[in-house]
C-alpha positions in Angstrom: 61.7 0.4 -50.1 59.2 -1.3 -47.7 55.5 -0.2 -47.6 54.5 1.6 -44.4 52.6 -0.4 -41.7 48.9 -0.5 -42.0 48.2 1.7 -39.0 50.6 4.4 -40.3 49.0 4.3 -43.8 45.5 4.5 -42.4 46.4 7.3 -40.0 48.0 9.4 -42.9 45.0 8.8 -45.2 42.5 9.8 -42.6 44.4 12.9 -41.7 44.6 13.9 -45.3 40.8 13.4 -45.8 40.0 15.4 -42.7 42.3 18.3 -43.8 40.5 18.3 -47.2 37.1 18.5 -45.5 38.3 21.2 -43.3 39.9 23.5 -45.9 38.8 22.6 -49.4 36.0 24.5 -51.2 35.9 22.2 -54.2 32.9 19.9 -54.1 34.7 17.2 -56.0 37.5 17.1 -53.4 35.0 17.0 -50.5 33.1 14.1 -52.2 36.3 12.2 -52.8 37.4 12.6 -49.2 34.0 11.3 -47.9 34.1 8.4 -50.3 37.6 7.5 -49.1 36.4 7.5 -45.5 33.4 5.4 -46.4 35.5 2.9 -48.2 37.0 1.9 -44.9 33.5 0.7 -43.9 32.8 -1.3 -47.0 32.8 -5.1 -46.7 34.0 -7.6 -49.3 37.1 -8.1 -51.5 36.1 -5.5 -54.0 36.6 -2.6 -51.5 39.8 -0.6 -51.8 41.4 -0.9 -48.3 42.4 -4.3 -47.0 40.7 -6.0 -44.1 43.6 -5.0 -41.8 43.3 -1.4 -42.8 39.5 -1.5 -42.3 39.9 -3.0 -38.8 42.5 -0.3 -37.9 40.2 2.4 -39.1 37.3 1.0 -37.0 39.5 0.6 -34.0 41.4 3.9 -33.9 39.9 6.5 -36.3 36.2 5.9 -36.6 35.1 7.8 -33.5 37.5 10.7 -34.3 36.0 10.9 -37.8 32.4 11.1 -36.6 33.3 13.7 -34.0 35.0 15.8 -36.7 31.8 15.6 -38.9 29.6 16.8 -36.0 32.0 19.6 -35.1 31.9 20.8 -38.8 28.2 20.2 -39.3 27.6 23.9 -40.0 30.4 24.1 -42.6 29.5 25.2 -46.1 30.7 21.9 -47.7 28.1 20.0 -45.7 25.2 22.2 -46.9 26.5 22.1 -50.5 26.1 18.3 -50.7 23.0 17.1 -52.4 20.4 15.3 -50.4 21.4 12.0 -52.0 25.1 12.6 -51.4 24.5 13.6 -47.8 22.4 10.5 -47.1 24.9 8.2 -48.8 28.2 9.6 -47.6 27.7 11.8 -44.6 24.9 9.9 -42.9 26.3 6.6 -44.1 29.4 7.1 -42.0 27.2 7.0 -38.9 25.0 4.1 -40.0 27.6 1.6 -41.4 30.4 1.7 -38.8 30.7 0.1 -35.4 27.3 0.8 -33.8 28.6 1.3 -30.3 30.9 4.1 -31.3 28.3 5.6 -33.5 25.7 5.6 -30.7 28.1 7.3 -28.3 29.0 10.0 -30.8 25.3 10.6 -31.8 24.1 11.0 -28.2 27.1 13.2 -27.3 26.3 15.4 -30.3 22.6 15.6 -29.5 23.5 16.7 -26.0 25.9 19.4 -27.2 23.9 21.0 -30.1 21.4 23.8 -29.6 17.9 23.5 -31.1 18.6 24.0 -34.9 18.3 22.2 -38.2 21.6 20.6 -37.4 20.2 19.1 -34.3 17.2 17.8 -36.2 19.6 16.2 -38.7 21.4 14.3 -35.9 18.0 13.3 -34.4 16.9 11.9 -37.8 20.1 9.9 -38.1 19.6 8.5 -34.6 16.0 7.5 -35.6 17.3 5.6 -38.6 20.0 4.1 -36.4 17.3 2.5 -34.2 15.0 1.6 -37.1 17.7 -0.1 -39.2 18.5 -2.7 -36.5 21.8 -1.2 -35.4 21.0 -1.9 -31.7 20.8 -5.6 -32.6 24.1 -5.4 -34.4 25.7 -3.8 -31.4 24.4 -6.4 -29.0 25.4 -9.2 -31.3 28.9 -7.8 -31.7 29.3 -8.1 -28.0 27.9 -11.6 -28.0 30.5 -12.7 -30.5 33.3 -10.8 -28.7 33.9 -8.7 -31.8 33.5 -5.3 -30.3 36.2 -3.0 -31.5 37.0 -1.5 -28.1 35.7 -3.1 -24.9 37.1 -1.3 -21.9 35.1 -1.3 -18.6 34.8 2.5 -18.9 33.5 2.4 -22.4 31.1 -0.4 -21.6 29.7 1.5 -18.6 29.2 4.7 -20.6 27.6 2.8 -23.4 25.2 1.0 -21.1 24.2 4.4 -19.6 23.5 5.9 -23.1 21.5 2.9 -24.2 19.2 2.9 -21.2 18.9 6.7 -20.9 18.4 7.5 -24.5 14.7 8.7 -23.9 15.9 11.0 -21.2 18.8 12.4 -23.3 16.5 13.2 -26.2 13.7 14.5 -23.9 16.1 16.9 -22.1 17.3 18.3 -25.4 14.2 18.2 -27.6 11.6 18.7 -24.8 8.2 19.1 -26.5 9.6 18.4 -29.9 10.7 14.9 -29.0 10.2 12.1 -31.5 7.7 9.3 -30.8 10.3 6.7 -31.3 12.3 8.1 -28.3 9.4 8.0 -25.9 9.7 5.3 -23.2 6.5 3.5 -24.3 8.0 2.9 -27.7 11.8 2.8 -27.1 11.9 0.2 -24.4 9.7 -2.4 -26.2 12.0 -1.8 -29.2 15.1 -2.4 -27.0 13.4 -5.6 -25.6 12.8 -7.0 -29.0 16.4 -6.2 -30.0 17.6 -8.2 -27.0 15.4 -11.1 -27.9 16.8 -11.1 -31.5 20.3 -11.1 -30.0 19.4 -14.1 -27.8 17.8 -15.9 -30.8 21.0 -15.4 -32.8 23.0 -16.7 -29.8 20.8 -19.9 -29.7 21.4 -20.5 -33.3 25.1 -19.9 -33.0 25.4 -22.3 -30.2 23.6 -25.0 -32.2 26.2 -24.3 -35.0 29.0 -24.8 -32.6 30.0 -21.1 -32.1 30.8 -19.8 -28.6 29.0 -16.7 -27.5 29.0 -14.4 -24.5 25.8 -13.0 -22.9 27.5 -10.6 -20.5 26.7 -7.4 -22.3 23.1 -8.4 -23.0 22.7 -9.3 -19.3 24.2 -6.0 -18.3 21.8 -4.2 -20.6 18.8 -6.1 -19.1 19.9 -5.4 -15.6 20.6 -1.7 -16.2 17.2 -1.1 -17.8 15.4 -2.9 -15.0 17.3 -1.2 -12.3 16.3 2.2 -13.7 12.6 1.4 -13.3 11.7 0.0 -16.8 11.4 -3.6 -15.9 7.6 -3.8 -16.3 7.7 -2.5 -19.9 10.8 -4.5 -21.0 9.9 -7.8 -19.4 6.3 -7.6 -20.6 7.9 -8.2 -24.0 10.7 -10.5 -23.1 9.0 -12.9 -20.5 6.3 -14.3 -22.8 8.8 -15.1 -25.5 11.3 -16.7 -23.1 8.5 -18.7 -21.6 7.3 -20.0 -24.9 10.8 -20.7 -26.3 12.0 -22.6 -23.2 9.0 -24.9 -23.1 10.6 -27.4 -25.6 14.1 -26.1 -26.4 16.9 -26.9 -24.0 19.3 -24.6 -25.8 16.9 -21.7 -25.0 16.8 -22.8 -21.4 20.6 -22.8 -21.2 20.7 -19.3 -22.8 18.1 -18.0 -20.3 20.0 -19.5 -17.3 23.3 -18.0 -18.5 21.6 -14.7 -19.1 20.4 -14.4 -15.5 23.7 -15.7 -14.1 25.5 -12.8 -15.9 23.3 -10.0 -14.6 25.4 -8.0 -12.1 24.6 -8.6 -8.4 23.4 -5.0 -7.8 20.8 -5.3 -10.6 19.5 -8.9 -10.2 16.8 -7.9 -7.7 15.1 -5.6 -10.2 15.2 -8.3 -12.9 13.8 -11.0 -10.7 11.0 -8.9 -9.3 10.0 -7.7 -12.8 10.2 -11.3 -14.1 8.1 -12.8 -11.4 5.4 -10.2 -12.1 5.6 -10.8 -15.9 5.5 -14.6 -16.1 2.2 -16.6 -16.0 3.1 -19.2 -13.5 5.8 -21.0 -11.4 6.6 -23.4 -14.2 7.5 -20.6 -16.7 9.5 -18.9 -13.9 11.5 -22.1 -13.2 12.2 -22.7 -16.9 13.6 -19.2 -17.3 15.8 -18.8 -14.2 16.5 -22.5 -13.5 18.2 -23.1 -10.1 19.6 -19.6 -9.9 18.2 -19.4 -6.3 20.7 -22.1 -5.3 23.8 -20.6 -6.9 23.2 -16.8 -6.4 23.0 -15.6 -2.8 21.4 -12.3 -3.8 18.8 -14.1 -5.9 18.1 -16.4 -2.9 17.7 -13.5 -0.6 15.2 -11.8 -2.9 13.1 -14.8 -3.6 13.1 -16.5 -0.2 13.0 -13.4 2.0 12.4 -10.0 0.4 9.5 -10.9 -1.8 7.8 -12.7 1.1 8.7 -10.8 4.3 10.0 -7.4 3.5 7.8 -6.2 0.6 4.0 -6.7 0.7 2.7 -4.7 -2.3 2.4 -7.6 -4.7 -0.7 -9.6 -5.7 -1.4 -13.1 -4.5 -0.3 -14.6 -7.8 3.3 -13.4 -7.1 3.3 -15.5 -3.9 1.9 -18.4 -5.8 4.7 -18.1 -8.4 7.5 -17.7 -5.9 6.4 -20.5 -3.6 5.4 -22.8 -6.5 8.9 -22.3 -8.0 10.5 -23.4 -4.8 8.3 -26.4 -4.5 8.6 -27.5 -8.1 12.2 -29.0 -7.9 13.7 -31.5 -5.5 16.8 -29.4 -5.0 14.8 -26.3 -4.2 12.3 -27.8 -1.8 14.6 -27.4 1.3 14.3 -23.7 0.7 10.5 -24.0 0.9 10.8 -25.5 4.4 13.2 -22.6 5.2 10.7 -20.1 4.0 7.9 -21.8 5.9 9.9 -21.5 9.2 10.7 -17.8 8.5 7.1 -17.0 7.7 5.8 -18.8 10.8 8.1 -16.8 13.0 6.9 -13.5 11.4 3.2 -14.4 11.6 3.4 -15.5 15.3 5.6 -12.6 16.4 3.6 -10.5 18.9 5.7 -7.5 18.1 5.0 -7.8 14.4 1.2 -8.1 15.1 1.4 -4.8 17.0 3.8 -2.8 14.8 3.5 -3.9 11.2 0.7 -2.6 8.9 -2.4 -4.6 8.4 -1.6 -5.1 4.7 1.7 -6.7 5.5 0.1 -9.0 8.1 -2.4 -10.1 5.5 0.4 -10.7 2.9 2.4 -12.8 5.4 -0.7 -14.8 6.2 -1.2 -15.6 2.6 2.4 -16.7 2.3 2.0 -18.9 5.3 -1.1 -20.6 4.0 0.4 -21.1 0.5 3.6 -22.6 2.0 1.6 -25.1 4.1 -0.6 -26.1 1.2 2.5 -27.0 -0.8 4.0 -29.3 1.8 4.1 -33.1 1.3 2.9 -35.4 4.1 6.5 -36.3 5.0 7.5 -32.7 5.1 4.5 -31.8 7.2 5.5 -34.3 9.8 9.0 -32.8 9.9 7.7 -29.3 10.7 4.5 -30.4 12.6 5.7 -29.2 16.0 6.9 -25.8 14.6 3.5 -25.3 12.9 1.7 -26.1 16.1 3.7 -23.6 18.1 3.2 -21.0 15.3 -0.6 -21.7 15.3 -1.0 -21.4 19.1 1.3 -18.4 19.6 0.2 -16.6 16.5 -3.5 -17.0 17.3 -3.0 -15.7 20.8 -1.2 -12.6 19.5 -3.9 -12.0 16.9 -6.9 -12.6 19.2 -5.4 -10.2 21.8 -5.4 -7.4 19.3 -8.0 -4.6 19.7 -8.4 -4.5 15.9 -11.3 -6.6 14.6 -9.6 -7.2 11.3 -6.5 -8.7 12.9 -8.5 -10.9 15.2 -10.5 -12.3 12.3 -7.2 -12.8 10.4 -5.9 -14.9 13.3 -9.2 -17.0 13.4 -9.0 -17.8 9.6 -5.4 -18.7 9.6 -5.8 -20.7 12.8 -8.6 -22.7 11.2 -6.6 -23.4 8.1 -3.5 -24.5 10.0 -5.5 -26.7 12.3 -7.2 -28.5 9.4 -3.8 -29.1 7.7 -1.9 -30.2 10.7 -4.5 -32.8 11.8 -6.8 -33.9 9.1 -8.6 -36.6 11.2 -8.7 -35.0 14.6 -10.8 -32.1 16.1 -10.5 -28.9 14.1 -10.7 -25.4 15.2 -13.8 -23.5 14.2 -14.5 -19.8 14.9 -17.5 -17.6 14.2 -16.6 -14.5 12.1 -18.1 -12.5 9.2 -17.0 -13.9 5.9 -16.0 -11.6 3.0 -13.9 -11.8 -0.1 -10.7 -11.6 1.9 -11.6 -14.5 4.2 -12.8 -16.5 1.2 -9.5 -15.9 -0.6 -7.5 -17.0 2.5 -9.5 -20.2 2.8 -9.1 -20.9 -0.9 -5.3 -20.6 -0.6 -5.2 -24.0 1.1 -6.2 -25.6 -2.2 -3.1 -25.7 -4.4 -3.6 -24.9 -8.1 -2.5 -27.6 -10.4 0.0 -26.8 -13.2 -2.2 -28.2 -15.9 -5.0 -25.6 -15.5 -5.1 -21.9 -15.2 -5.5 -20.4 -11.7 -9.2 -19.9 -11.0 -10.5 -16.9 -9.2 -12.0 -17.5 -5.7 -15.7 -17.5 -5.8 -17.3 -14.3 -4.6 -19.2 -14.3 -1.3 -22.4 -12.8 -2.7 -24.1 -14.6 -5.6 -27.2 -13.5 -7.3 -29.6 -16.2 -8.4 -32.9 -15.2 -10.1 -32.7 -11.7 -8.6 -32.1 -12.9 -5.0 -28.8 -12.3 -3.4 -27.5 -15.1 -1.2 -24.3 -15.6 0.8 -22.7 -19.0 0.8 -19.3 -20.6 1.0 -17.8 -22.2 -2.1 -17.5 -25.5 -0.2 -21.2 -25.6 0.7 -23.4 -26.7 -2.2 -26.8 -25.0 -2.3 -29.6 -27.4 -1.4 -32.0 -28.3 -4.2 -35.6 -28.0 -3.2 -36.6 -31.2 -5.0 -34.0 -33.2 -3.1 -34.1 -31.7 0.3 -37.8 -31.3 0.5 -39.4 -33.9 -1.8 -42.9 -32.5 -1.5 -42.0 -28.9 -1.8 -43.5 -28.4 -5.2 -46.8 -29.8 -4.1 -49.6 -28.0 -2.3 -47.9 -24.7 -2.7 -49.5 -21.7 -0.9 -47.7 -19.1 -3.0 -51.0 -18.0 -4.6 -52.4 -16.8 -1.2 -51.8 -13.2 -0.2 -50.3 -13.0 3.3 -52.3 -11.1 5.9 -50.7 -7.9 7.2 -49.8 -8.4 10.8 -47.3 -5.6 11.1 -49.5 -3.6 13.3 -50.4 -6.3 15.7 -49.3 -6.0 19.3 -48.6 -8.8 21.8 -51.3 -8.9 24.5 -49.7 -8.6 27.9 -51.3 -8.7 31.3 -48.7 -6.2 32.7 -48.8 -2.6 31.8 -45.8 -0.2 31.5 -45.1 1.9 34.6 -46.4 5.5 34.7 -44.2 6.8 37.4 -40.4 6.9 37.5 -40.1 5.6 41.0 -42.2 2.6 40.1 -39.9 1.9 37.2 -36.9 2.1 39.5 -38.5 -0.2 42.1 -39.3 -2.8 39.4 -35.7 -2.8 38.1 -34.4 -3.2 41.6 -36.7 -5.9 43.0 -38.9 -7.6 40.4 -38.3 -11.1 39.1 -41.0 -10.9 36.4 -39.3 -10.7 33.0 -42.3 -8.9 31.4 -42.4 -6.2 34.1 -38.6 -5.7 33.9 -38.7 -5.4 30.1 -41.6 -2.9 30.2 -39.9 -0.8 32.9 -36.6 -0.8 30.9 -38.4 0.3 27.8 -40.3 3.1 29.5 -37.4 4.4 31.7 -35.9 6.9 29.2 -39.2 8.5 28.4 -40.1 8.8 32.1 -36.7 10.4 32.9 -37.1 13.1 30.2 -40.8 13.8 31.1 -40.3 14.0 34.9 -37.2 16.1 35.3 -37.8 17.0 38.9 -38.2 13.4 40.0 -35.3 12.3 37.8 -33.0 14.6 39.6 -34.0 13.2 43.0 -33.2 9.6 42.1 -30.7 10.2 39.2 -27.6 8.7 40.9 -29.5 5.8 42.5 -31.1 4.9 39.2 -27.7 5.2 37.3 -26.2 2.8 39.8 -28.9 0.3 39.2 -28.7 0.5 35.5 -24.9 0.2 35.5 -25.0 -3.0 37.5 -28.2 -4.6 36.0 -27.7 -7.8 34.0 -29.6 -9.1 31.1 -31.0 -12.2 32.9 -34.1 -12.5 30.8 -32.5 -12.0 27.3 -34.4 -8.9 26.6 -34.3 -7.7 23.0 -32.5 -4.4 22.8 -31.4 -4.6 26.4 -28.1 -2.7 25.9 -29.7 0.1 23.9 -32.5 0.7 26.5 -30.0 0.6 29.4 -27.6 3.0 27.7 -30.1 5.6 26.5 -31.7 5.8 30.0 -28.3 6.4 31.6 -27.6 9.1 28.9 -30.9 10.7 29.7 -30.1 10.7 33.4 -26.7 12.2 32.8 -28.2 15.0 30.6 -31.0 15.7 33.1 -28.7 15.9 36.2 -25.3 16.5 34.8 -23.0 17.1 37.7 -24.1 14.4 40.3 -24.4 11.7 37.6 -21.1 12.6 35.9 -19.3 12.7 39.3 -20.7 9.2 40.1 -19.7 7.7 36.8 -16.2 9.2 36.7 -15.6 8.0 40.2 -16.8 4.5 39.5 -14.6 4.3 36.4 -11.6 3.8 38.6 -13.3 1.8 41.4 -12.7 -1.8 42.2 -14.7 -4.9 41.1 -15.9 -3.5 37.7 -15.5 -5.4 34.5 -13.9 -3.9 31.5 -17.3 -3.9 29.8 -18.8 -1.7 32.5 -15.9 0.7 32.4 -16.4 1.0 28.6 -20.1 1.5 29.2 -19.3 4.4 31.5 -17.2 6.1 28.9 -19.8 5.6 26.2 -22.6 7.1 28.4 -20.5 10.1 29.2 -19.6 10.6 25.6 -23.2 10.4 24.3 -24.4 12.7 27.1 -21.7 15.3 26.2 -22.7 15.1 22.5 -26.4 15.6 23.4 -25.6 18.5 25.7 -23.5 20.3 23.0 -26.3 20.1 20.4 -28.7 23.1 20.2 -32.1 22.7 21.8 -34.9 22.3 19.3 -38.6 23.0 19.7 -39.4 19.4 19.2 -40.0 17.1 22.1 -37.0 16.0 24.0 -38.1 12.4 23.7 -36.5 12.2 20.3 -33.2 13.4 21.5 -32.3 10.2 23.4 -33.4 8.0 20.6 -31.3 9.9 18.1 -28.3 9.7 20.5 -28.7 6.0 20.8 -28.3 5.6 17.1 -25.2 7.8 17.0 -23.1 5.8 19.4 -19.6 7.1 19.9 -17.3 4.6 18.1 -14.4 3.1 19.9 -10.9 3.5 18.6 -10.7 1.0 15.7 -14.5 0.4 15.3 -14.9 3.3 12.8 -11.8 5.4 12.5 -13.3 7.3 9.6 -15.5 9.0 12.1 -12.5 10.7 13.6 -11.5 12.1 10.3 -15.0 13.3 9.6 -15.1 15.2 13.0 -11.7 16.8 12.3 -12.6 17.7 8.7 -15.9 19.3 9.8 -14.0 21.5 12.3 -11.4 22.4 9.6 -14.1 23.3 7.1 -15.9 25.4 9.7 -12.7 27.5 10.2 -12.1 27.9 6.5 -13.3 31.1 4.9 -15.3 30.8 1.6 -17.1 33.3 -0.6 -20.8 33.0 -0.1 -22.9 32.0 -3.0 -26.1 33.6 -1.7 -27.8 35.0 1.3 -28.6 32.5 4.0 -30.9 33.0 6.9 -29.0 33.6 10.1 -28.9 30.6 12.5 -30.6 31.0 15.8 -28.2 31.3 18.7 -28.5 28.7 21.4 -26.3 28.1 24.5 -23.9 25.2 24.6 -25.1 23.3 27.6 -22.0 21.2 27.8 -19.6 24.1 28.2 -20.4 24.9 31.9 -20.1 21.2 33.0 -17.3 20.2 30.7 -14.8 20.1 33.6 -17.0 17.7 35.6 -16.9 15.2 32.7 -13.2 15.8 31.8 -10.9 16.2 34.8 -12.1 13.4 37.1 -11.2 10.9 34.3 -7.6 12.1 34.4 -7.0 11.1 38.0 -5.8 7.7 39.1 -5.0 6.5 35.6 -1.5 5.5 36.6 -2.6 3.5 39.7 -3.2 -0.2 38.8 -6.2 -1.7 40.6 -6.7 -5.3 41.5 -8.8 -6.0 38.3 -7.8 -3.0 36.2 -4.4 -1.9 34.8 -4.9 1.1 32.5 -1.3 1.5 31.5 -0.7 -2.2 31.4 -2.7 -4.9 29.6 -6.0 -3.0 29.4 -5.0 -1.0 26.4 -8.5 -1.3 24.9 -9.9 0.8 27.7 -7.0 3.2 27.5 -7.7 3.8 23.8 -11.4 4.4 24.5 -10.5 6.7 27.4 -8.2 8.9 25.3 -10.8 9.0 22.5 -13.5 10.1 25.0 -11.3 12.8 26.4 -10.6 14.0 22.9 -14.3 14.1 22.2 -14.9 16.2 25.4 -12.1 18.5 24.2 -13.8 18.8 20.8 -17.2 19.6 22.2 -15.8 22.2 24.6 -14.7 24.5 21.9 -15.0 28.2 22.8 -15.6 27.3 26.5 -13.6 29.3 29.0 -12.1 26.1 30.4 -11.0 24.8 27.0 -7.4 26.0 27.4 -7.0 24.3 30.7 -8.5 21.1 29.4 -6.2 21.2 26.3 -3.1 21.6 28.4 -4.1 18.7 30.7 -5.1 16.5 27.8 -1.8 17.1 25.9 0.2 16.4 29.1 -1.7 13.1 29.6 -1.4 11.7 26.1 2.3 12.8 25.8 3.2 9.9 28.1 1.6 7.3 25.9 2.3 8.7 22.4 4.6 5.8 21.5 2.2 3.1 22.8 2.5 -0.3 21.1 -1.2 -0.6 20.4 -2.3 1.2 17.3 -5.8 1.9 18.8 -4.1 3.9 21.6 -1.9 5.8 19.1 -5.0 6.6 17.1 -6.7 8.0 20.2 -3.7 10.0 21.1 -3.6 11.6 17.6 -7.4 12.3 17.7 -7.0 14.0 21.1 -4.1 16.1 19.7 -6.2 17.1 16.8 -9.1 18.0 19.1 -6.8 20.1 21.3 -5.3 22.0 18.4 -8.8 22.7 17.0 -10.5 23.7 20.3 -7.7 25.7 22.0 -7.5 29.4 21.1 -4.4 30.0 18.9 -2.8 32.5 21.3 -3.2 30.1 24.2 -1.7 27.3 22.1 1.4 29.4 21.4 1.8 30.7 25.0 1.0 27.6 27.0 2.8 25.1 24.8 5.7 27.1 23.4 8.3 24.9 25.1 6.9 21.7 23.7 5.9 22.9 20.2 9.1 21.9 18.5 9.2 18.5 20.1 5.5 18.0 19.3 6.0 18.9 15.7 9.0 16.5 15.4 6.9 13.7 16.9 4.0 14.4 14.5 6.3 14.4 11.5 7.8 11.1 12.5 4.4 9.5 12.9 3.2 10.9 9.6 6.2 9.4 7.8 6.8 6.1 9.6 3.9 4.8 11.6 2.8 1.4 10.4 -0.9 2.3 10.7 -2.4 4.3 7.9 -5.0 6.1 10.1 -2.2 7.2 12.5 -0.3 8.6 9.6 -3.4 10.5 8.3 -4.3 11.9 11.7 -0.7 13.0 12.3 -0.6 14.8 9.0 -3.9 16.6 9.9 -2.5 17.6 13.3 0.6 19.0 11.6 -1.6 21.1 9.3 -3.6 22.4 12.2 -0.5 23.2 14.3 1.2 25.0 11.4 -2.0 27.0 10.7 -2.3 28.1 14.3 1.4 29.1 14.5 1.2 31.0 11.2 -1.9 32.9 12.4 -0.2 34.0 15.5 3.0 35.0 13.8 1.1 37.1 11.3 -1.0 38.8 14.0 1.2 39.3 17.1 -0.8 42.3 18.3 -3.7 40.0 19.3 -1.2 38.0 21.4 0.1 41.1 23.1 -3.5 42.4 23.9 -4.2 39.1 25.6 
C-alpha cells in the first residue's frame, strides 16, 4: 500500500494535534502535541518531518495553528504549562516559524484581545519577536524570494502591519504601551533591520546569488509616505552615504532600491532623503540617475522641491541643484530648471500673489542655478537671463512692499554681475541684513572638497565695538591705511563738552504767526526760512485766534513748499505744523485738504502727505486733553506717525488687540482711581474728515488713477479711513461711517496688491469694533453671510500672512457681535 501524499499526512497530523489540544486534559498529551507541531519548524536532518512536510506545514497550516493557539489562550492546558515549557513550546511556535505569518497573527491577536494577562503575554512575545531579529528574517526572506505565501493582498496587509505597529499597540495598550513600540524606538529599529537586509543583499550579490529588493523598497516607501521619513532616513542615509563612497555593489543596491519604490511613495522618500544627506555628492551616489528614468522623481526634484514647496532650508536647494549639476547627463535638467525658475521669479502675477517666503525661496533657487552654470551654458541662456533680470526687477521694484523691492535689487545685482563680468554692473542702495548677505553669498558655489561654510553675519563685534561690514570688504588696518596713525595720538586729551553750544545767527526766529507765513511765502533767505519753519508749529498752538484766520492759507503754503535749502528735519516741521493747523481749525482745514486730495496737478507724495496730516490730526483730537502745555502735543504726534500699509503692519494688530482687550471683561485685582472724563474732540468733526475722502475715488484724473496703477495711495487711503473709523467709536455718526466704509472697501476686497488687501481688512476690523452691535446686525444683515464667507476664504488662503491674521481677527469680532445680539434680542427690539 502506497504512503499518503505529504500534504495529506501533514494535514491529518496537524488536525490530530489540534484536537488533542482542544479536548485533552492530560498534560503529557498536550506537551506531546505541542512538540509535534514544533517539530515541523525544526531545521536539519535530525528533525522528524521531512523537508517537504516542513514546507507544507509552513505554507498551509502554520497560520491556522497560531490562530488556534490564540483562540485557546485562556484554556486550562495553557495555564498548566510550566514557564519553561510555555516559553519553549507555546512561545516557540510564534518565534520560529515564517515571520510574516507570525507577525500578522500577533498583531491580529493584540487587536482582538481585551486588556488582560493574555494580552500582556502576546505583547511580550511581540517584543521578543522584534528583539530577536525576526524583522530582518522576514525582509531577507522576501529578498531571496523564499516567502511562503506572497500574494498582493497578503503583501499589502503585511506592509500595513509593519508600518502601523506603534499605532496598533498604542490603540490597544494606551498608557501601558511598551517603550519598544513607541515611534522614537520602533522606527529606528526598523531602519536598522532594513540596512541589515541590504547588507546581506550586497554580500549575496558578490557571492553570485540573485536577490529582489521589491519588498524592502515597498517597506521604505510605505513608512516614509506615512510621515516617518525623518526618523527612518536619519538612520539609513548616513550608512548608505558611507557605504556607497567606495563600493559599487552598494551603489547598485541603492539605485535598485529607489527604482523599486512605488510611484505613489517615491516623493516622500526623495524629500526625506534630500533632507537627510550631507551634500549633493552623497545624494547622487544614493539615487544615481533616477531623475532621468523616473518621471515622478524628475517632477519632484526639478519642479516640486523648487517651485511648489518653499519650507526647506537653503541646503536643500544646494543639494538638489548640485545633484543636477554634478553629472553630464543631468546638466540639461539644470538648464530646464533655470528657465522655469526665471519665469517664476519674473512673473508679475507671482510677485503680487505669492507669499514673501516663497519669493525668497525662488530667488535663492535662481541665484544658485546661475552660480552653477558653466561659461558655455551661460552664453546659451544669456538672452533669457537678461529678460528675466529686466522683467523681474521691474515687477519687484513696482511693489509697495519694501522687502520685495529689496529682493529685486539684490537679485538684479547678482544676475547683472554674472551675465556680464567685464561690463557695467547694476548697483543699488539698500539696507543689508543677514538675508541679503545670504543671497549675495549664494553666487559663490561651494566646492565638494570642503564643508559648506555659513555666511558671515552682518554685525561683527571687535574689541567691544560693533561694526557693520560686507564679507567681501576687508577691514582697513590703521598701520597700512594711515601710516602715522600711531604717532602723536591725542587720545589722552579730554574732549571739551560742546553739546550746549548754539550757532550764532544774525536772524532771529519770528514772534508773530503772520510774519512766519510771510517769510515762508516770499523770503529767499535759507536761514529765515528755516527759523520760520521751526517756529511755525509753536506759534500756531499759542495764537489760536490768528491761526484760525490764516489756517487754510498757511496749510496751502506748507502743502506746496519745497525743500530748496536742504533743511534738516524739513518734512517733520512741515508736517507737524499742518497737523497743528488742522487741530486748531478742524473744519476749514480738513475741507481744504480733502478737496485737494482729488485735485489735479498734485504728486503722489503730496496726496500721501494729506492723508498723513489728516490721520495725525484725528489721532490728536481723539486723545484726552491734559493740563500740560499743548506745545508737547504736536511734538508727540510727530513721533507717532501713522504707518502706511506695509511699513509697520504690526501696528494694525496692536490697535485691534487694544480695542479687543478694552471690550473684554476681567476681574479687577484691586481698586483703581476713576479716570477723568474728557470729551472726544474728534467725534463732532469725524464726518468732515471721513466722507469727503469717499467722493471721486472712482474718477481717474490726468495724473492720478486711484483704482488703477496708484495702488500705494489706495492702500494708504483705506488705512486712513479705517483709522478714522477706529477713532470715531461711540460717536453718533459711527454707524453711518461704518456702512459707507464697508460699501467702499467691498469693491476692492480682492485687489491684487497685498497692501490694499491689508488696508481693507484693517478697515473691516475697525468697522466691526466701532459700530454698535445692534446696528451691525440691522444695517448689514443682507451682507453678513457673504462677508463671513469672504473673511473665511482670506483667513485660509490669502498668500499674505498679515492678511490671514487680520481676516481671522475680523471673523472673531463679527462672531462676537452676532452672538451678543442673538443672546440679547430685547436690546435690539428696544432700539
